[in-house]
FIGU-314011 format. One record per residue (C-alpha): x, y, z. Coordinates in pm, 1 decimal. Each point is the difference from the previous one (the first is absolute). Layout:
// residues N
SELO         u         v         w
SELO         X         Y         Z
...
// end
This chain:
// residues 553
SELO         u         v         w
SELO   -6814.7   -8845.3   -1169.9
SELO     -70.8     268.6    -251.2
SELO     -52.9     251.0     281.0
SELO     316.0    -118.7     173.5
SELO     207.6      46.1    -313.8
SELO    -147.7     344.8     -56.2
SELO      69.9      92.9     363.1
SELO     359.7    -124.4     -26.3
SELO      47.8     205.2    -314.2
SELO    -124.7     310.1     180.2
SELO     247.0     -59.6     283.5
SELO     285.0     -39.1    -246.3
SELO    -102.3     321.2    -170.8
SELO      68.6     189.2     319.6
SELO     370.1     -30.5     -72.0
SELO     275.6     -44.1     257.2
SELO    -133.1      50.2     350.5
SELO     191.5     258.7     200.4
SELO      28.3    -248.4     285.9
SELO     198.7    -233.4    -229.0
SELO     236.3     264.8    -141.2
SELO     358.5      25.0     123.6
SELO      81.2     369.0      36.3
SELO     345.4     150.3      28.4
SELO     -37.5     333.1     179.3
SELO     308.2     210.3     -74.0
SELO     134.2     336.3     114.9
SELO     316.5     188.3     -93.8
SELO     205.3     278.2     151.7
SELO     192.6     212.3    -248.3
SELO     230.3     302.4     -26.1
SELO    -266.1     202.8    -183.2
SELO    -324.0      -6.2    -192.8
SELO      99.8     -99.8    -352.6
SELO     225.7    -277.7    -132.9
SELO      19.5     185.6    -331.0
SELO     141.3     296.6     191.5
SELO     275.6    -211.8     149.1
SELO    -159.8    -102.4     330.5
SELO     101.5    -341.6     132.6
SELO    -149.6    -271.5     220.4
SELO     135.7     -12.4     356.7
SELO    -223.2    -268.9     153.4
SELO    -239.1    -273.2    -110.8
SELO    -260.2    -155.0     226.4
SELO    -266.2    -252.9     -98.3
SELO    -251.7    -231.8     162.9
SELO    -150.1    -303.6    -175.7
SELO    -354.5     -84.1     113.5
SELO    -286.2    -229.7     -99.9
SELO    -340.5     -36.3     159.3
SELO      99.8     235.8     282.0
SELO     308.6    -209.4      88.8
SELO     354.8     133.5     -24.3
SELO     210.2    -240.4    -209.1
SELO     331.8     184.7      14.4
SELO     178.8     332.1      22.4
SELO     279.4     162.3    -198.6
SELO     207.4     294.7     123.0
SELO     335.2     148.8     -90.1
SELO     173.4     334.1     -13.3
SELO     146.3      89.8    -339.3
SELO     324.0     185.9     -66.8
SELO     -99.8     274.7    -246.2
SELO     364.2      82.5     -88.4
SELO     -64.2     364.1      86.4
SELO     -47.3     212.6     307.9
SELO    -351.0       0.7     144.1
SELO    -140.0     356.9      15.2
SELO     -33.0     141.0     350.9
SELO    -377.0      48.9     -27.3
SELO     -41.5    -366.1     -99.5
SELO     205.6    -107.7     301.0
SELO    -222.9     214.5     218.8
SELO    -310.1    -159.3    -152.3
SELO     109.5    -365.2       7.4
SELO     282.2     -17.3     251.5
SELO     213.9    -177.3    -262.0
SELO     353.7     140.3      -0.8
SELO     301.4     -42.8    -226.9
SELO     168.3    -204.1     273.3
SELO    -292.3    -244.3       6.4
SELO      12.5     -76.9    -373.3
SELO     375.8       4.8     -61.8
SELO      30.1    -377.5      53.6
SELO    -345.2     -86.2    -139.4
SELO     -38.7    -191.7    -329.4
SELO     -55.5     196.5    -318.5
SELO    -320.4     -15.7    -200.5
SELO     162.4    -239.0    -248.0
SELO       8.3    -257.9     280.8
SELO    -329.0      95.4     163.7
SELO    -231.5      10.1    -302.9
SELO      44.9    -365.1    -110.0
SELO     -59.5    -114.6     359.7
SELO    -314.8     209.5      26.0
SELO    -133.2    -125.0    -334.7
SELO      52.2    -356.9     117.2
SELO    -185.0      79.5     325.5
SELO    -289.6     161.7    -190.7
SELO     -20.3    -262.9    -277.5
SELO    -355.4    -113.3     -70.0
SELO    -164.6     266.5     216.2
SELO    -214.6     305.9     -56.9
SELO     199.4     308.1      94.9
SELO    -163.0     241.5     242.4
SELO     129.2     344.1      95.9
SELO    -129.3     324.5     141.1
SELO      34.4     232.1    -299.3
SELO     115.8    -290.7    -212.0
SELO     117.7     214.1    -290.9
SELO     279.5     138.3     219.0
SELO     131.8    -336.0     122.6
SELO     -40.5    -194.2    -324.0
SELO     147.2     294.6    -190.8
SELO     325.1     -21.6     197.3
SELO      14.4    -379.9     -27.5
SELO     -66.1       0.8    -376.2
SELO     260.6     273.9     -50.7
SELO     257.7    -204.1     189.0
SELO     -88.9    -309.3    -204.8
SELO      46.5     191.3    -326.9
SELO     338.6     134.5     108.7
SELO     113.9    -347.2     104.0
SELO    -152.1    -156.3    -314.8
SELO    -208.9    -233.4     215.4
SELO    -333.7    -100.3    -159.9
SELO    -288.8     141.2     200.2
SELO    -265.4    -265.6      76.9
SELO    -354.9      82.6    -104.2
SELO    -123.4      54.9     352.4
SELO    -361.7      81.2      64.9
SELO      -7.2     304.0     227.6
SELO    -249.4     120.4     259.5
SELO      27.7     352.7     138.9
SELO    -140.9      55.4     350.2
SELO     -26.2     374.3     -67.2
SELO    -238.9     -61.1    -290.9
SELO    -185.8    -267.7     194.4
SELO     -42.9     224.7     306.3
SELO    -138.8     283.2    -210.4
SELO    -258.0    -235.7    -145.9
SELO     -95.9    -187.4     316.9
SELO      11.1     252.7     284.5
SELO    -262.2     267.9      42.7
SELO      96.7     366.9     -22.2
SELO     -81.7      67.7     365.3
SELO     194.1    -300.1     130.2
SELO     354.9     121.9     -66.2
SELO     134.6     347.9     -75.1
SELO     247.8    -139.5    -256.2
SELO     146.1    -329.1    -121.9
SELO     353.7      38.3     132.5
SELO     137.6    -323.6     142.1
SELO      30.9     149.4     349.3
SELO    -364.0     111.2      -8.1
SELO    -129.8    -334.7    -125.2
SELO     215.9    -199.6     241.9
SELO    -143.7     195.4     293.2
SELO    -351.7     -35.9    -141.5
SELO      18.4    -380.5     -28.3
SELO     192.5     -46.1     327.1
SELO     310.8    -141.0    -167.6
SELO     229.3    -197.3     228.8
SELO     302.3     181.9    -148.1
SELO      31.9     378.4     -15.1
SELO     145.5     130.1    -330.0
SELO     333.8     173.8      62.0
SELO     156.4      39.5    -346.7
SELO     193.0    -326.4      37.4
SELO     -73.0    -251.3    -271.2
SELO     -94.9    -311.9     196.0
SELO    -209.0     180.8     260.2
SELO    -183.7     189.3    -271.9
SELO     -58.7    -325.3    -190.8
SELO    -138.2    -162.2     317.8
SELO    -233.5     294.6      51.8
SELO    -111.1     -26.0    -364.0
SELO     -85.9    -368.7      58.3
SELO    -243.7      99.5     275.1
SELO    -148.4     270.0    -223.1
SELO     -34.0    -251.9    -286.0
SELO    -180.2    -253.0     218.6
SELO    -241.2     265.6     125.0
SELO     -74.9     115.5    -354.7
SELO     -52.1    -357.7    -119.8
SELO    -246.6     -47.3     284.6
SELO    -186.1     311.4    -111.0
SELO      -8.6    -123.1    -361.1
SELO    -227.1    -285.7     108.7
SELO    -276.5     245.5      84.0
SELO       8.3     108.8    -364.4
SELO     -26.7    -358.8    -122.0
SELO     363.5       1.2    -114.1
SELO     185.3    -323.8      78.5
SELO     247.7     -63.9    -281.0
SELO     305.6     174.3    -140.5
SELO    -177.2      51.5    -331.6
SELO    -299.9     157.2     172.6
SELO     234.7     221.9     200.0
SELO     162.0     132.6    -316.9
SELO    -341.8      74.1    -150.1
SELO    -120.5     153.3     325.4
SELO     288.4     248.4      17.1
SELO     -62.3     114.7    -356.7
SELO    -376.3     -25.3     -18.7
SELO    -176.7     169.3    -285.9
SELO    -373.0      13.4      54.7
SELO    -256.4     -65.7    -269.6
SELO    -104.6     363.9      32.0
SELO     357.5     113.2     -70.7
SELO      18.7    -217.1    -311.9
SELO    -329.5     139.3    -123.5
SELO     141.0     351.6       8.1
SELO     282.5     -67.4    -245.6
SELO    -196.8     193.6    -259.7
SELO      79.9     322.2     189.5
SELO     345.8      -9.9    -158.4
SELO    -115.4     -66.3    -355.9
SELO      -2.6     359.9    -124.4
SELO     307.2     121.0     183.2
SELO     309.3      97.2    -204.2
SELO     330.0    -187.2     -25.7
SELO     188.1     319.7      91.8
SELO     171.6     153.0     302.5
SELO    -247.6     164.8     228.7
SELO    -199.7       9.8     320.0
SELO    -308.5    -209.1      72.8
SELO    -275.6      78.9     248.9
SELO    -241.7    -262.9     132.9
SELO    -338.5     161.3      75.5
SELO    -301.4    -136.6     187.0
SELO    -370.7      26.3     -84.1
SELO      -8.3     356.4     140.2
SELO     294.0      88.2    -226.2
SELO     228.6      54.1     300.7
SELO     363.7     -97.2     -46.0
SELO      92.1    -323.7     180.9
SELO     357.5     -41.8    -116.4
SELO     256.3     173.8    -220.1
SELO     290.9    -180.3    -166.4
SELO     246.3      44.4    -283.1
SELO     160.4    -216.6    -264.4
SELO     198.5       7.2    -321.4
SELO    -286.5    -201.9    -151.6
SELO    -328.7      95.3     163.1
SELO    -219.6    -266.3    -158.6
SELO     233.3    -290.2      83.7
SELO      43.4     119.1     358.6
SELO    -370.7      45.8      64.9
SELO     -77.4    -346.3    -142.3
SELO     234.1    -151.2     260.9
SELO    -240.4     111.0     276.0
SELO    -246.3    -260.3    -123.9
SELO     244.3    -293.6       2.2
SELO     201.9    -200.8     250.3
SELO     289.2     236.8     -58.8
SELO    -171.9     231.3     251.0
SELO      39.3    -153.2     346.5
SELO     -68.7     299.4     227.3
SELO    -319.9     -45.6     199.8
SELO     -70.5     374.1       2.8
SELO      13.7      10.3    -378.0
SELO    -254.1    -281.0     -17.7
SELO    -232.8     205.7     217.3
SELO      60.0     304.3    -218.7
SELO     -71.7    -185.0    -325.5
SELO    -327.5    -131.6     144.2
SELO    -111.4     360.8      56.2
SELO     124.8     135.1    -334.7
SELO    -245.2      79.9    -277.6
SELO     228.3     161.6    -254.7
SELO     366.7      79.6     -65.0
SELO     109.6     335.0    -138.0
SELO     333.6      52.4    -174.9
SELO     209.1     314.7     -26.6
SELO     239.1     -41.4    -292.7
SELO     349.7     143.1      58.8
SELO     284.8      66.7    -238.0
SELO     260.8    -163.8     222.3
SELO      26.2    -228.2     302.6
SELO     134.9     287.5     207.5
SELO    -302.7     212.7     -81.1
SELO    -219.6    -294.3     100.8
SELO     178.7     -39.9     332.7
SELO     -36.6     369.7      76.9
SELO    -365.4      11.0     -99.4
SELO     -64.2    -303.1     221.1
SELO     141.3     186.2     301.6
SELO    -205.9     309.5     -75.6
SELO    -321.7    -197.5     -50.5
SELO      50.6    -194.7     323.5
SELO      53.3     326.7     187.3
SELO    -313.9     147.4    -160.2
SELO    -239.4    -293.0      42.3
SELO     152.1    -176.9     302.7
SELO    -131.5    -340.1    -112.6
SELO     -78.3    -244.0     283.6
SELO     202.2    -284.4    -154.3
SELO     322.1     198.7     -52.2
SELO     222.2     -16.6     304.4
SELO     269.9     247.1    -101.0
SELO      16.0     359.4    -118.0
SELO    -353.7      85.1     120.4
SELO      98.2     279.7     236.7
SELO     307.6     175.3    -144.5
SELO     -72.9     307.2     212.3
SELO      76.0    -196.6     316.9
SELO     371.9      60.4      35.8
SELO     235.1      14.5     296.6
SELO     318.5     205.7       5.4
SELO     275.3      98.9     241.8
SELO      53.1     375.7      13.2
SELO     300.9     191.3     127.3
SELO    -185.1     302.8     131.7
SELO      88.8     354.6     -93.9
SELO      18.4     180.3     336.4
SELO     270.4     149.0     227.1
SELO      73.9    -341.3     155.6
SELO     -96.8    -252.6    -271.8
SELO    -124.4    -349.1      83.6
SELO    -132.5    -304.8    -183.0
SELO    -372.8     -52.1     -38.8
SELO    -232.2    -251.0    -168.0
SELO    -246.9     175.2    -230.1
SELO    -257.4     -79.2    -265.1
SELO      67.5     295.3    -229.4
SELO     305.4     170.7    -145.6
SELO      81.5     369.6      11.4
SELO     244.6     181.9    -223.5
SELO     198.7     158.3     286.2
SELO     130.9    -317.3     168.4
SELO     196.3    -317.9     -72.0
SELO    -211.8    -315.0     -35.3
SELO      75.5    -370.8     -37.5
SELO    -247.1    -257.7    -126.3
SELO    -262.8     -88.8     -64.5
SELO      10.7    -305.5     222.5
SELO    -220.2    -305.5     -40.2
SELO    -180.5      94.0     319.3
SELO      36.7     175.5     331.8
SELO     172.4    -300.5     157.6
SELO     282.0      19.9    -255.8
SELO      30.3     374.8      55.8
SELO      27.3     -52.0     376.5
SELO     271.2    -263.5     -55.1
SELO     196.9     237.2    -224.0
SELO     -42.9     281.9     253.3
SELO     136.9    -224.3     276.5
SELO     300.2     -80.6    -220.0
SELO      76.3     369.1     -48.8
SELO     -31.2      73.1     371.1
SELO     260.7    -269.8      66.5
SELO     262.1     210.7    -178.9
SELO    -109.0     363.1      21.3
SELO     -49.0     191.4     325.6
SELO    -274.2     233.1    -119.8
SELO    -284.9      59.6     238.0
SELO    -295.1    -241.1       6.6
SELO    -246.1     220.4     189.2
SELO    -292.0     137.6    -199.9
SELO     -46.2     348.6     145.7
SELO     114.5     304.5    -190.9
SELO     314.9     160.3     143.2
SELO      94.5     364.1     -41.8
SELO     350.9     112.7     -73.6
SELO      79.0      29.0     371.6
SELO    -205.0    -275.7     167.7
SELO      -2.5     -46.1     378.0
SELO    -137.1    -329.7     128.1
SELO     117.8    -311.6     179.2
SELO     186.8    -268.9    -194.6
SELO    -166.9    -336.3     -61.2
SELO     133.5    -346.1      76.5
SELO     143.7     -31.5    -353.3
SELO     233.7     288.5      75.8
SELO     118.3    -175.7     314.4
SELO      64.4    -314.4    -207.4
SELO     207.0     195.2    -252.9
SELO    -248.3     -56.1    -279.6
SELO    -103.0     365.3     -39.5
SELO     210.9     314.8     -10.7
SELO    -266.8     163.0     219.1
SELO     -66.8     341.1    -153.8
SELO    -292.1      40.2     241.2
SELO     233.1     102.9     286.7
SELO     260.4     165.3    -224.9
SELO     252.1    -281.5      57.2
SELO     102.6      29.5    -364.0
SELO      80.4     298.6    -216.5
SELO    -200.3      67.2    -316.9
SELO     320.7     -59.0    -198.6
SELO      62.7    -346.7     149.3
SELO    -364.3     -99.8     -39.8
SELO      10.0     130.7    -356.5
SELO     297.5    -227.4     -74.0
SELO    -197.7    -300.8     122.3
SELO    -298.1     102.8    -214.0
SELO     224.9      30.2    -306.8
SELO     134.5    -351.9      60.2
SELO    -358.5    -120.2      19.9
SELO     -97.1     194.1    -312.5
SELO     287.3    -160.4    -191.4
SELO    -118.4    -346.1     107.6
SELO    -350.9      75.7    -123.4
SELO      93.7     167.8    -325.5
SELO     321.3    -179.6     -95.2
SELO     117.5    -313.8     178.4
SELO     -98.7    -144.5     342.7
SELO     340.2    -170.4      30.0
SELO      49.5     114.0     361.3
SELO    -324.0    -170.3     105.9
SELO      75.0    -311.2    -205.1
SELO     343.6     -32.5     161.5
SELO    -123.4      49.6     356.8
SELO    -300.9    -229.1     -26.4
SELO     194.3    -258.2    -197.8
SELO     254.3     -22.4     281.5
SELO    -273.2     -22.3     259.3
SELO    -183.6    -269.4    -194.7
SELO     316.7    -208.5     -29.4
SELO      72.7      39.8     371.5
SELO    -350.6    -114.2      93.6
SELO      23.0    -296.3    -236.9
SELO     335.2     -92.5     156.3
SELO    -172.9      -6.5     338.2
SELO    -274.9    -218.9    -153.9
SELO    -256.0     274.5      67.4
SELO    -157.9     -61.6    -335.7
SELO    -338.3     158.6      72.3
SELO     165.5     326.3     109.5
SELO     224.8     -11.1    -305.2
SELO    -302.7     -51.6    -222.4
SELO    -159.4     317.3     139.2
SELO     314.6     196.5     -85.8
SELO       9.0    -159.8    -345.6
SELO    -361.3      98.4     -70.6
SELO      62.7     358.8     109.5
SELO     302.0      29.4    -224.7
SELO    -177.6    -160.4    -296.3
SELO    -297.1     236.0      35.8
SELO     228.8     304.2       2.0
SELO     206.1    -108.1    -299.7
SELO    -312.7     -82.2    -200.8
SELO    -151.6     336.8      84.3
SELO     305.4     207.4     -91.5
SELO      57.0    -197.8    -318.5
SELO    -363.0      44.7    -102.4
SELO      21.9     375.7      50.6
SELO     316.2      26.1    -206.8
SELO    -140.0    -201.0    -290.8
SELO    -316.7     210.8       4.8
SELO     194.5     325.6     -11.7
SELO     214.5    -136.5    -279.9
SELO    -302.4      -0.9    -232.5
SELO    -234.7     262.6     143.8
SELO     257.3     282.4     -17.2
SELO      20.2     -35.0    -381.5
SELO    -242.4     234.8    -183.0
SELO     -15.3    -225.6    -303.8
SELO     142.5    -333.8    -107.7
SELO     -71.4    -153.9    -339.3
SELO     107.9    -363.6     -26.7
SELO     -38.1    -268.8    -264.1
SELO      33.0    -375.8     -33.1
SELO       1.0    -206.1    -320.0
SELO    -267.6    -257.9     -61.9
SELO    -114.0    -204.7    -299.1
SELO    -233.2     259.9    -149.9
SELO     204.1     311.1      76.3
SELO     120.4     203.6     297.3
SELO    -212.7      43.8     309.5
SELO      39.9     353.4     133.2
SELO     -83.3     141.6     341.9
SELO      -3.9     356.8     123.0
SELO      60.1      29.9     375.2
SELO     -40.1     333.4     177.9
SELO      97.8      29.7     366.7
SELO     -38.9    -376.6      32.0
SELO    -349.1     -15.8    -150.8
SELO     -66.7    -176.0    -329.9
SELO    -126.5     283.6    -218.6
SELO     -27.7    -176.8    -337.9
SELO      62.6    -334.9    -168.1
SELO       4.6    -115.5    -362.2
SELO     165.6    -224.2    -256.4
SELO     207.0     149.0    -282.3
SELO     -32.3    -238.5    -298.6
SELO     318.1    -106.3    -179.6
SELO      82.0     228.3    -292.3
SELO    -208.6     294.8     117.3
SELO     180.1     337.6      41.0
SELO     102.5      35.4     360.3
SELO      -5.8     374.2      75.1
SELO    -354.6      88.5    -120.0
SELO    -145.9    -304.5     173.9
SELO     174.5      82.4     329.6
SELO    -104.4     366.5     -21.6
SELO    -360.8    -112.9     -34.5
SELO      33.8    -235.9     299.5
SELO     148.8     278.5     213.3
SELO    -275.9     240.4    -104.9
SELO    -265.5    -240.9     127.8
SELO     188.7     -91.0     318.1
SELO    -149.8      89.9     335.2
SELO     131.6     314.6     172.2
SELO     142.9     -87.3     340.7
SELO      89.9     221.9     295.1
SELO     268.1    -129.1     241.7
SELO     -94.8    -122.7     345.9
SELO     149.9     107.1     333.1
SELO     338.7    -153.1      79.8
SELO       4.6    -372.1     -71.4
SELO    -378.3     -12.7     -45.4
SELO     -65.7     -64.3    -369.7
SELO    -261.6     159.3    -221.1
SELO    -171.1    -340.3      -0.4
SELO      12.0    -300.0     231.9
SELO     324.6    -141.7     133.4
SELO     -82.0    -335.3    -159.8
SELO     -33.2     163.1    -342.1
SELO     344.5     157.8      28.3
SELO     148.0    -333.9     101.7
SELO    -164.9    -178.9    -294.2
SELO     127.2     268.1    -239.6
SELO     351.9     -11.8     142.0
SELO      16.2    -379.8     -29.0
SELO     -79.8      37.5    -369.6
SELO     256.4     278.8     -45.4
SELO     280.7    -217.9     136.5
SELO    -107.3    -315.6    -185.0
SELO     227.1    -136.8    -276.4
SELO     -34.2     163.4    -340.0
SELO    -158.9     326.9     114.6
SELO     159.5     311.9    -149.8
SELO     -36.7     356.5     123.8
SELO    -107.4     214.2    -296.6
SELO     -35.4     334.4     175.8
SELO      81.7     117.2     349.6
SELO     309.5     -27.7     211.9
SELO    -114.2    -283.5     222.2
SELO     216.5    -302.1      65.4
SELO     -22.2    -268.6     265.4
SELO     219.6      69.9     299.2
SELO     104.8    -214.8     291.2
SELO    -140.3     157.4     317.5
SELO     223.0      -8.5     306.0
SELO    -255.7    -200.0     197.0
SELO     -50.5    -249.4    -281.9
SELO     338.8    -159.5      53.9
SELO    -114.3    -122.1     341.6
SELO    -302.7    -187.2    -138.2
SELO      40.5    -376.9      12.2
// end
């Protein structure tokens, strides 16, 4: 009997078995990515399951009381006409909460879905139940091997597990697909000896004994802004990060606050942590980028190869054309950099929809003589190759294109917007999505170029922001952070600033939109310059509103 009681106690200690838990798998469609930014819910879908059995389903469209953006309609197929007679969230939320009562909420990227639901509850002054939440994104990252799936998108996981429903950006179908993903992941948890909800929570945020033992690596680090570098036994850099409080941030890597599997691997290899103290958070962010580019640590995923850039160039030749290039020259117009070649190709296709410049790659003299291509026959090229167009007429088309690249791509936005709407009206949503992606890539590229030029063309900007112990000052030259410091309260301003400027790095401008540093550094600096409370002390810079920026959604 003693053994039986001990055995029963051990079973109870396992917690609530996953097979006994009632899960409510929920998915939302919305008008955008952030409820704080004004985006609204347009559809709610949910499936209630227990022990692999479906207990019920919940689905309704939601009237968001605003027009649904065209790109959202293309993505989801949900139109204004479909939601005009649908109930509003004030009616839907109480019904959903009743449906989900007593369950564990499950969602794919749960922060997104629960964020919208909690925001709606706050606005309606409806108490939010203390749901336990399980995120299939987090679970998939912990359970599936790296070589099993290329990513943890719902569409990828649904195909991997052979889901009976294909995700299609409609709430109920996506929730059904997530159910199949959940059941597959629960099945995989058994091979790890994980059978209860409590074990699942621990499993997805596991901190090994070895990680806990290494907490002492943070003991001598400063409570200041700065950069930290994890190094292995050969003193090679494993990972570079930044924080406003280096010691507190590094300590979090040895606790359950750190849930990323890769970081657990990194900490197991780390033998020491080095800190680089910085005067300001901005200096720390910039130094982080530079150190990542220098060391290319294996556990940093971003900013490791800043030299790998992709641009669109309007060539400087008798009959200019558009070209995708990896470098920038001072004698031509460039747009970018793009996130990759695929984005550049999409933007190039968008431009060719509107402008009839040649797409052939051979060099043409001032008086070319060759046969026209099929694009000329289709009316998509002015065909300078057979002298079908005068240099003056072709030059006019090039100037229209130049204006779109340097000022505002409104002509392309208008044409592709009309085409996208027409395709959506014909329910050709996949074709419309292709057009949408091309347009988005172009607008992002032109906007990025304009914001780069806005900062890099300035020889020197000195800006300041008040903080508790004084004024943090930054010297920016051609987009590169040249100096940083903190002017204490009560200290004479002019002598201190003169000393800061004297020690600032000398910076030569780059070619065209290419900065004298990395693109990411310029973007970090600009975000600080336009943040609340920042004052321009010297220099004529001020934030402008690029023509392309008004098309960004």
